[in-house]
C-alpha positions in Angstrom: 0.6 12.7 34.1 -3.1 12.5 33.1 -3.7 10.3 30.1 -5.4 13.1 28.1 -2.4 15.4 28.5 0.0 12.6 27.6 -1.8 11.8 24.4 -2.1 15.4 23.5 1.7 15.8 23.9 2.2 12.7 21.7 -0.2 14.0 19.1 1.5 17.4 19.0 4.9 15.7 18.8 3.8 13.5 16.0 2.5 16.5 14.0 5.6 18.5 14.7 7.8 15.6 13.5 5.9 14.5 10.4 3.6 17.3 9.6 6.1 19.7 7.9 7.7 16.8 6.0 4.4 15.7 4.6 3.3 19.2 3.6 6.7 19.9 2.1 6.7 16.6 0.2 3.2 17.1 -1.1 3.8 20.7 -2.3 7.1 19.8 -3.8 5.4 16.9 -5.6 2.7 19.1 -7.2 5.0 22.1 -7.7 2.3 24.8 -7.9 3.1 28.2 -9.3 2.8 30.0 -6.0 4.5 27.7 -3.5 4.3 29.9 -0.4 0.6 30.5 -0.9 -0.1 26.8 -1.2 1.9 26.1 1.9 0.0 28.7 3.9 -3.3 27.4 2.6 -2.4 23.8 3.8 -1.1 25.2 7.1 -4.6 26.7 7.7 -6.2 23.3 7.0 -3.5 21.6 9.2 -4.4 24.0 12.1 -8.1 23.2 11.7 -7.3 19.5 11.8 -5.3 19.9 15.0 -8.1 21.8 16.7 -10.7 19.2 15.8 -8.5 16.3 16.8 -7.7 17.9 20.1 -11.3 18.4 21.0 -12.0 14.7 20.0 -9.2 13.5 22.4 -10.6 15.5 25.3 -14.1 14.3 24.6 -13.3 10.6 24.1 -11.2 10.3 27.2 -13.5 12.2 29.5 -15.1 9.0 31.0 -11.6 7.6 31.9 -10.4 10.9 33.4 -13.5 11.0 35.6 -12.7 7.4 36.8 -9.0 8.2 37.4 -9.9 11.4 39.4 -12.3 9.5 41.7 -10.7 8.4 45.0 -13.6 6.4 46.6 -13.5 2.8 45.5 -17.2 2.3 45.5 -17.6 5.3 43.1 -14.8 3.9 41.0 -16.7 0.7 40.6 -19.7 2.6 39.1 -17.4 4.5 36.7 -15.1 1.7 35.6 -17.3 0.2 32.9 -17.6 3.5 31.0 -13.9 4.3 31.5 -12.8 0.9 30.2 -15.2 1.1 27.2 -13.7 4.5 26.3 -10.2 3.1 26.5 -11.0 0.0 24.4 -12.4 2.0 21.5 -10.0 5.0 21.7 -7.0 3.6 19.7 -9.0 2.7 16.6 -11.3 5.7 17.0 -8.5 8.2 17.3 -6.4 6.6 14.6 -9.2 6.8 12.2 -10.0 10.4 13.0 -6.3 11.3 12.8 -6.0 9.6 9.4 -9.1 11.2 8.0 -7.7 14.5 9.3 -4.7 14.2 7.1 -7.0 13.3 4.1 -8.8 16.6 4.9 -5.5 18.5 4.9 -4.1 17.0 1.7 -7.3 16.5 -0.2 -8.7 19.9 0.9 -5.4 21.6 -0.1 -5.5 20.0 -3.5 -9.2 20.9 -4.0 -8.5 24.5 -3.2 -5.5 24.7 -5.5 -7.6 22.9 -8.3 -10.4 25.5 -7.8 -7.8 28.1 -8.8 -6.0 26.0 -11.4 -5.0 29.0 -13.6 -3.4 30.7 -10.5 -1.5 27.6 -9.3 -1.0 26.1 -12.8 -1.0 22.4 -11.6 0.3 19.9 -14.1 -2.2 17.8 -16.0 -2.8 14.4 -14.2 -2.1 15.8 -10.7 -5.5 14.5 -9.6 -4.5 10.9 -10.4 -1.3 11.4 -8.3 -3.4 12.8 -5.4 -5.7 9.8 -5.6 -2.7 7.6 -4.7 -1.3 10.0 -2.1 -4.5 10.0 -0.1 -4.6 6.2 0.6 -0.8 6.3 1.3 -1.4 8.9 4.0 -4.4 7.0 5.4 -2.5 3.7 5.7 0.7 5.4 6.9 -1.0 7.3 9.7 -3.0 4.2 10.8 0.2 2.2 11.0 1.8 4.8 13.3 -1.0 6.0 15.5 -2.8 2.8 16.3 0.1 0.8 17.9 1.3 3.9 19.7 -2.2 4.5 21.2 -2.5 0.8 22.2 0.8 1.0 24.1 -0.1 4.3 25.8 -3.6 3.1 26.9 -2.5 -0.4 28.0 -1.6 0.4 31.5 -4.8 2.4 32.1 -7.0 -0.3 30.6 -5.2 -2.8 32.9 -6.0 -0.6 35.9 -9.6 -0.7 34.9 -9.6 -4.5 34.8 -8.0 -4.7 38.3 -10.7 -2.4 39.8 -13.5 -4.3 38.0 -12.2 -7.7 39.2 -11.9 -6.4 42.8 -15.5 -5.1 42.6 -16.9 -8.2 40.9 -17.8 -6.2 37.8 -17.6 -7.9 34.4 -16.3 -5.6 31.7 -17.8 -5.7 28.2 -14.9 -6.1 25.9 -15.1 -7.1 22.2 -12.9 -10.1 21.3 -9.8 -9.2 19.4 -7.5 -11.5 17.4 -3.8 -10.8 17.4 -3.4 -12.3 13.9 -6.0 -9.8 12.6 -4.3 -6.9 14.3 -0.8 -7.8 13.1 -2.2 -8.5 9.6 -3.8 -5.1 9.3 -0.7 -3.3 10.5 1.4 -5.3 8.0 -1.1 -4.3 5.3 -0.8 -0.6 6.2 3.0 -0.8 6.3 3.1 -2.4 2.9 0.5 -0.3 1.1 1.5 3.2 2.3 5.0 3.2 0.6 3.5 1.5 -2.5 0.8 4.2 -3.1 3.2 7.1 -2.4 5.9 5.9 -4.8 3.2 5.3 -7.5 2.1 8.9 -7.0 5.7 10.2 -7.1 6.5 8.2 -10.3 3.3 9.2 -12.0 3.5 12.9 -11.3 7.2 13.0 -12.2 6.4 11.3 -15.5 3.6 13.8 -16.3 5.8 16.7 -15.5 8.6 15.4 -17.7 6.1 14.9 -20.6 4.7 18.4 -20.3 8.1 20.0 -20.2 9.3 17.9 -23.1 6.4 18.9 -25.2 7.1 22.6 -24.4 10.8 22.2 -25.0 12.6 23.6 -28.1 15.8 22.0 -29.1 17.7 18.9 -28.1 19.7 20.5 -25.3 16.6 21.9 -23.7 14.8 18.5 -23.9 17.8 16.7 -22.3 17.9 19.3 -19.5 14.1 18.9 -19.0 14.4 15.1 -18.7 17.4 15.3 -16.3 15.4 17.8 -14.2 12.5 15.3 -14.0 14.8 12.6 -12.8 16.2 14.9 -10.1 12.6 15.8 -9.0 11.8 12.1 -8.7 14.9 11.4 -6.7 14.2 14.4 -4.4 10.6 13.2 -3.7 11.7 9.6 -3.2 14.4 10.8 -0.8 11.9 12.8 1.3 9.7 9.8 1.6 12.7 7.6 2.4 13.4 9.9 5.4 9.8 9.5 6.5 9.9 5.8 6.2 13.2 5.6 8.1 11.5 7.0 11.2 7.9 5.7 10.6 8.3 2.0 9.7 10.7 1.1 12.6 8.6 3.1 15.0 5.4 1.3 14.0 7.0 -2.1 14.2 8.7 -1.5 17.5 5.5 -0.1 19.2 3.3 -2.9 17.9 5.9 -5.5 19.1 5.9 -3.8 22.5 2.1 -3.8 22.7 2.1 -7.6 22.2 5.2 -8.5 24.2 4.6 -6.4 27.4 1.5 -8.4 28.6 3.4 -11.7 27.9 6.4 -10.5 29.9 4.1 -9.7 32.9 2.7 -13.3 32.7 6.3 -14.6 32.5 7.4 -12.7 35.6 4.3 -13.8 37.5 4.9 -17.4 36.6 8.5 -17.2 37.6 7.5 -15.7 41.0 5.1 -18.5 41.7 7.5 -21.3 40.7 10.7 -19.9 42.3 9.2 -18.1 45.4 5.8 -19.6 45.9 4.1 -16.2 46.3 0.7 -17.0 45.0 -1.1 -15.9 48.2 0.5 -12.5 48.1 0.4 -12.0 44.3 -1.7 -9.1 43.0 -4.2 -9.3 40.1 -2.4 -9.2 36.7 -3.9 -6.4 34.6 -5.9 -7.5 31.5 -5.6 -4.9 28.9 -7.8 -6.2 26.1 -9.7 -9.3 25.1 -7.2 -10.7 22.7 -5.5 -14.1 23.0 -3.0 -12.7 25.6 -5.8 -10.9 27.5 -7.9 -14.1 27.7 -4.8 -16.0 28.9 -4.2 -13.3 31.6 -7.8 -13.6 32.7 -7.5 -17.4 33.1 -4.2 -17.0 34.8 -5.8 -14.7 37.4 -8.6 -17.4 37.8 -5.8 -20.0 38.4 -4.1 -17.8 41.0 -7.5 -17.3 42.8 -8.0 -21.1 42.9 -4.5 -21.7 44.2 -4.9 -19.0 46.8 -8.2 -20.6 47.9 -6.7 -24.1 48.0 -3.7 -22.7 50.0 -6.0 -21.3 52.6 -7.9 -24.6 52.8 -4.7 -26.5 53.2 -3.5 -24.2 56.0 -6.9 -24.6 57.8 -6.7 -28.4 57.5 -3.1 -28.3 58.8 -4.4 -26.5 61.9 -7.0 -29.2 62.5 -10.0 -27.4 61.0 -11.6 -30.3 59.0 -14.8 -28.4 58.4 -13.2 -25.9 55.9 -15.2 -25.5 52.7 -13.7 -25.1 49.3 -16.2 -23.5 47.0 -14.5 -24.6 43.8 -15.1 -27.3 41.2 -12.6 -29.7 39.7 -10.4 -32.7 40.6 -8.0 -30.7 42.8 -10.7 -28.9 44.9 -12.6 -32.2 45.2 -9.5 -33.7 46.9 -10.1 -31.4 49.9 -13.7 -32.6 50.4 
């Protein structure tokens, strides 16, 4: 399946899974007077976000799709640098666009409702709650989309590295630190629930205060406070459902993005030690320039050296003492 189509399917699936829950939770949190109208208004913004994000995916991955569709190796060599650059920046680029898109849906929906405050009768202080909901959505979507996109593009970025190595092309990749990547994802996973629960607690408190001020009589006041508690529990329960899917998904995908390249190196090392297949071993794909990627690159260099030394040893064994080893170091010097 083409990469663009795969990511579009993942993007649509993500929105189908989480989109209605987020919109329902947000509208239920604000409790406007005309709920259906508010939902339809946010659905229109959601549709606009989907269209813009789809166009961004198609545009951002066009260099790679041109590379993947090309069958001639010499032509692939000319396209590989642009294709790899597109893949390297795509996870952060799309994750940011996707997160900002949700800010547009929620922030824009609230702005439209606030512009008709008398019609929707929003509770006082709802703007403060929304100011906490927006960063919660930003960090939450970043925590989901970035690791998913890293995993999805890993194999394709590795294919670019193999073609570039075969063609003698050096890819320009920015250094990445695994500690920074894991730290940022941990920050997103920690801040998103915090901001959302602060918003839920604040808006529930404001609603309870407003209803208590409007209540007449002890029984009405008690019922109002009990209703506020139920509203808080409902909103917290909705978010708990989101977190139950979202947090394990983010952690699992991020772990796979880190462990899969290490597993490839482990398998290659075992094959060399147990079977001695260094002369027939293919280039191990290098997906990014993080610590594991640099290790993979050096491992490929080591395999190339072992392959060259193995050929030299075979030539000497056949009596060809004029063989040349164009490598540096103590081991290559022993053949001279």
